[in-house]
C-alpha positions as CSV (number, residue, x, y, z in Angstrom):
1,M,0.4,-8.5,-20.8
2,D,3.9,-7.4,-19.9
3,G,7.1,-9.4,-19.6
4,N,7.2,-11.7,-22.6
5,G,10.7,-10.6,-23.6
6,R,12.1,-10.7,-20.1
7,W,10.6,-14.2,-19.6
8,A,12.5,-15.4,-22.6
9,G,15.7,-13.5,-21.6
10,K,15.8,-15.1,-18.2
11,R,15.8,-18.5,-20.0
12,A,18.3,-17.5,-22.7
13,L,15.6,-17.9,-25.3
14,K,14.7,-15.7,-28.2
15,R,12.0,-13.1,-27.7
16,F,9.5,-14.7,-30.1
17,L,9.4,-17.8,-27.8
18,G,8.3,-15.5,-25.0
19,H,5.5,-14.1,-27.1
20,Q,4.4,-17.6,-28.0
21,K,4.3,-18.5,-24.3
22,G,2.4,-15.4,-23.6
23,A,-0.2,-16.4,-26.1
24,E,-0.7,-19.6,-24.1
25,S,-1.4,-17.5,-21.0
26,V,-4.1,-15.7,-22.9
27,Q,-5.9,-19.0,-23.4
28,Y,-5.7,-19.9,-19.6
29,V,-6.9,-16.5,-18.5
30,V,-9.7,-16.3,-21.0
31,E,-11.1,-19.7,-20.1
32,T,-10.9,-18.9,-16.4
33,A,-12.8,-15.6,-17.0
34,S,-15.4,-17.6,-18.9
35,R,-15.9,-20.1,-16.1
36,I,-16.4,-17.5,-13.4
37,N,-18.8,-15.5,-15.7
38,L,-16.6,-12.5,-15.9
39,P,-18.5,-10.2,-18.3
40,W,-15.6,-8.1,-19.6
41,L,-11.9,-8.9,-20.1
42,T,-9.6,-6.5,-21.9
43,L,-6.0,-7.5,-22.8
44,Y,-3.4,-4.9,-23.8
45,A,-1.9,-7.1,-26.5
46,F,-0.1,-4.6,-28.8
47,S,0.4,-0.9,-28.2
48,L,0.7,1.9,-30.7
49,E,4.2,2.5,-29.3
50,N,5.0,-1.2,-29.9
51,N,4.1,-0.7,-33.5
52,L,6.2,2.4,-33.9
53,R,9.3,1.5,-31.8
54,R,9.8,-2.2,-32.0
55,P,11.9,-3.8,-34.7
56,K,9.9,-4.5,-37.9
57,S,10.8,-8.2,-37.6
58,E,9.3,-8.4,-34.1
59,V,6.2,-6.5,-35.2
60,S,5.8,-8.8,-38.2
61,F,6.1,-11.9,-35.9
62,L,3.5,-10.5,-33.5
63,M,1.0,-9.9,-36.4
64,K,1.5,-13.5,-37.5
65,L,1.1,-14.7,-33.9
66,L,-2.1,-12.7,-33.6
67,K,-3.5,-14.2,-36.8
68,S,-2.5,-17.7,-35.7
69,Y,-4.1,-17.2,-32.2
70,L,-7.4,-16.1,-33.7
71,V,-7.6,-18.9,-36.3
72,G,-6.6,-21.5,-33.7
73,N,-8.9,-20.4,-30.9
74,V,-12.2,-19.4,-32.4
75,K,-13.7,-22.8,-31.8
76,R,-12.5,-22.8,-28.2
77,M,-14.0,-19.3,-27.7
78,N,-17.3,-20.6,-29.1
79,D,-17.1,-23.6,-26.8
80,N,-16.6,-21.2,-23.9
81,N,-19.3,-18.7,-25.0
82,V,-16.6,-16.0,-25.5
83,R,-17.2,-13.0,-27.8
84,M,-14.4,-11.2,-29.5
85,A,-14.0,-7.4,-29.8
86,Y,-11.1,-5.0,-30.4
87,I,-10.1,-1.5,-29.6
88,G,-7.3,0.7,-31.1
89,R,-6.3,2.0,-34.5
90,T,-6.9,-1.4,-36.0
91,H,-7.3,0.1,-39.5
92,D,-3.5,0.6,-39.5
93,L,-2.8,-3.1,-39.1
94,P,-2.0,-5.3,-42.1
95,Q,-5.1,-6.1,-44.2
96,E,-4.8,-9.8,-43.8
97,V,-4.7,-9.4,-40.0
98,Q,-7.8,-7.1,-40.1
99,D,-9.6,-9.7,-42.2
100,T,-8.8,-12.5,-39.7
101,M,-9.9,-10.2,-36.8
102,R,-13.2,-9.4,-38.5
103,W,-13.8,-13.1,-39.2
104,A,-13.1,-14.0,-35.5
105,M,-15.4,-11.3,-34.3
106,E,-18.2,-12.3,-36.6
107,S,-17.8,-16.0,-35.7
108,T,-18.2,-15.3,-32.0
109,A,-20.8,-12.4,-32.3
110,K,-23.7,-14.5,-31.0
111,N,-22.0,-15.6,-27.9
112,T,-23.3,-14.2,-24.6
113,G,-20.6,-14.9,-22.1
114,T,-17.3,-13.1,-21.5
115,T,-16.4,-10.3,-24.0
116,L,-12.7,-10.6,-24.7
117,T,-11.4,-7.3,-26.0
118,L,-8.0,-7.1,-27.5
119,A,-6.3,-3.7,-27.4
120,L,-4.4,-3.7,-30.7
121,N,-2.3,-0.8,-32.0
122,Y,-3.8,1.0,-29.0
123,G,-2.8,4.0,-27.1
124,A,-5.0,5.9,-24.6
125,R,-3.8,9.3,-25.7
126,S,-4.5,8.6,-29.3
127,E,-7.9,7.3,-28.3
128,I,-8.7,10.6,-26.7
129,V,-7.4,12.5,-29.7
130,D,-9.6,10.4,-32.0
131,A,-12.6,11.1,-29.7
132,V,-12.0,14.8,-29.9
133,R,-11.6,14.7,-33.7
134,S,-14.9,12.8,-34.0
135,I,-16.7,15.4,-31.9
136,L,-15.2,18.2,-34.1
137,T,-16.2,16.4,-37.2
138,D,-19.7,16.0,-36.0
139,L,-19.9,19.7,-35.2
140,T,-18.6,20.6,-38.6
141,T,-21.1,18.3,-40.3
142,E,-24.0,19.7,-38.3
143,A,-22.9,23.2,-39.1
144,H,-22.8,22.4,-42.8
145,T,-26.2,20.7,-42.6
146,R,-27.8,23.7,-40.9
147,G,-26.0,26.2,-43.1
148,C,-24.2,28.0,-40.3
149,S,-20.7,28.1,-38.9
150,V,-19.2,26.0,-36.1
151,D,-18.9,29.2,-34.1
152,D,-22.7,29.7,-34.4
153,L,-23.3,26.2,-33.0
154,L,-20.9,26.8,-30.1
155,G,-22.6,30.0,-29.3
156,A,-26.0,28.3,-29.4
157,G,-25.1,25.9,-26.6
158,A,-23.0,23.2,-28.2
159,L,-20.0,24.1,-26.1
160,E,-22.0,24.0,-22.8
161,A,-23.5,20.7,-23.9
162,L,-20.0,19.1,-24.1
163,D,-19.3,17.1,-21.0
164,E,-17.6,13.8,-19.9
165,S,-20.4,11.6,-21.3
166,S,-19.9,13.4,-24.7
167,I,-16.3,12.3,-24.8
168,S,-17.0,8.8,-23.4
169,R,-19.5,8.1,-26.2
170,K,-16.7,8.8,-28.7
171,L,-14.0,6.6,-27.1
172,Y,-13.2,3.1,-28.6
173,T,-14.8,1.7,-25.4
174,A,-18.2,3.4,-25.8
175,Q,-20.0,0.1,-25.6
176,M,-18.1,-1.1,-22.6
177,P,-18.2,-0.3,-18.8
178,D,-15.2,1.3,-17.2
179,P,-12.8,-1.3,-15.8
180,D,-13.2,-2.2,-12.1
181,L,-9.7,-3.8,-11.9
182,V,-6.4,-3.2,-13.7
183,I,-3.8,-6.0,-13.4
184,R,-0.3,-5.1,-14.1
185,T,2.2,-7.9,-14.6
186,S,6.0,-8.0,-14.4
187,G,6.0,-5.6,-11.4
188,E,5.9,-2.4,-13.5
189,Q,4.6,0.6,-11.5
190,R,3.1,2.5,-14.4
191,I,0.0,2.6,-16.6
192,S,1.8,2.6,-20.0
193,N,-0.8,4.6,-21.8
194,F,-3.6,2.1,-21.2
195,L,-7.3,3.3,-20.9
196,L,-6.3,6.6,-19.2
197,W,-9.8,8.0,-19.3
198,Q,-11.6,4.8,-18.3
199,I,-9.5,3.8,-15.3
200,A,-9.9,7.0,-13.3
201,Y,-11.3,5.0,-10.3
202,S,-10.2,1.5,-11.2
203,E,-8.4,-0.6,-8.6
204,I,-4.8,-1.5,-9.6
205,F,-3.3,-4.9,-8.8
206,V,0.5,-5.2,-9.4
207,T,2.2,-8.6,-9.6
208,D,5.9,-9.3,-10.2
209,R,4.9,-12.4,-12.2
210,L,5.7,-12.1,-15.9
211,W,2.8,-12.5,-18.3
212,P,3.9,-15.9,-19.6
213,D,3.8,-17.2,-16.1
214,F,0.4,-15.7,-15.4
215,N,-2.5,-18.1,-15.6
216,G,-6.2,-18.5,-14.5
217,L,-5.2,-19.1,-10.8
218,H,-3.4,-15.8,-10.7
219,L,-6.4,-14.0,-12.2
220,L,-8.5,-15.4,-9.4
221,E,-5.9,-14.2,-6.8
222,A,-6.1,-10.7,-8.3
223,I,-9.9,-10.7,-8.2
224,A,-9.9,-11.9,-4.6
225,A,-7.6,-9.0,-3.6
226,Y,-9.9,-6.6,-5.4
227,Q,-12.9,-8.0,-3.5
228,R,-11.2,-7.2,-0.2
229,R,-10.9,-3.5,-1.1
230,E,-13.3,-0.7,-0.3
231,R,-14.0,1.5,-3.3
232,R,-14.9,5.1,-2.5
233,F,-15.0,6.9,-5.9
234,G,-13.9,10.1,-4.2
235,G,-16.3,9.8,-1.3
236,L,-16.1,8.3,2.2
237,G,-16.0,4.6,2.9
238,E,-19.0,2.9,4.3
239,S,-17.3,2.5,7.7
240,F,-16.6,6.3,8.0
241,T,-19.1,8.3,10.0
242,D,-19.6,12.0,11.1
243,E,-18.4,10.8,14.5
244,D,-15.0,10.1,13.0
245,L,-14.7,13.7,11.9
246,D,-15.5,14.9,15.4
247,N,-12.7,12.7,16.8
248,L,-10.0,14.0,14.5
249,Q,-7.1,15.8,16.2
250,P,-7.5,19.6,15.7
251,A,-5.5,20.8,12.7
252,E,-3.6,23.5,14.6
253,E,-2.3,20.9,17.0
254,V,-1.2,18.7,14.1
255,A,0.5,21.7,12.5
256,A,2.4,22.5,15.7
257,E,3.6,18.9,16.1
258,I,5.0,18.6,12.6
259,K,6.3,22.1,12.1
260,D,9.9,21.2,12.6
261,H,9.6,18.6,9.9
262,L,8.1,20.9,7.3
263,I,10.2,24.1,7.8
264,P,14.0,24.1,7.1
265,K,16.1,24.4,10.2
266,S,17.7,27.6,8.8
267,E,14.3,29.3,8.8
268,T,13.4,28.2,12.4
269,R,16.7,29.6,13.7
270,S,15.9,33.0,12.1
271,E,12.6,33.3,14.1
272,P,12.5,36.0,16.8
273,K,13.6,34.7,20.2
274,S,10.5,36.3,21.7
275,E,8.3,33.8,20.0
276,A,7.8,30.5,21.8
277,K,8.4,27.5,19.7
278,P,5.6,24.9,19.8
279,E,6.4,21.7,21.7
280,T,7.6,18.9,19.5
281,K,6.8,15.4,20.3
282,S,9.2,12.5,19.9
283,D,7.4,10.8,17.1
284,P,4.9,13.2,15.5
285,V,2.2,11.5,13.4
286,L,-1.3,12.3,12.2
287,T,-3.5,10.5,14.7
288,R,-7.1,10.3,15.7
289,R,-8.3,10.8,19.2
């Protein structure tokens, strides 16, 4: 949800008007997600860094806007079978905002369609820190219950039992699947501390469109682009066969072709004259036979 301020700046408007326009985009995107039966939609609405580094007046306005959005849209969410959820250090938000968040979540809890998760006061690094803290707290509690030390538990196999799933279960998103697609608005080529653990194999779609100009149609365009991609998860694509490996150009030939592009000219001049230099082609590229 990036670009609210720039959207306003391009129109010589105050930043808060950009945030208001961005809240309208949330409505369009959520309703579109509901209509196509998208099971999960997570919006990065307010980062931990926003809370710490933005002017207090802007943070205060964003909290009022969040509260207003929830109060004004719970009926619409129920009409669209949308369920509310949140991730982040929400306990650090103003109490009246927390109360409204809780009310909206309880009011939509029985809905079975799209789960709209708002990332509020969220940062992926802090999420991982919180997960590790929770694991250590559990170990300490178990050690106290058993009447032993944490070192004893670690020596008895607790350390070896710690794996990726152990950490995933302690993340804010423990009840959610990892994202398939990350949409980045405003043309930014960075992740901005968003779901760093969960998006390891997510596809990324970047659009220059600012968030206030992003609507349901653009969500469908991003999903269509995602559907044309082939996801490998570190393996080989479905169209790749062992025959393709046999047809690859030998590594030594490729090395000879690109040698002059990898080794500084000063080093190649210092080579003994008796050694024959490999033949260099006019436009060396890595090719398949």
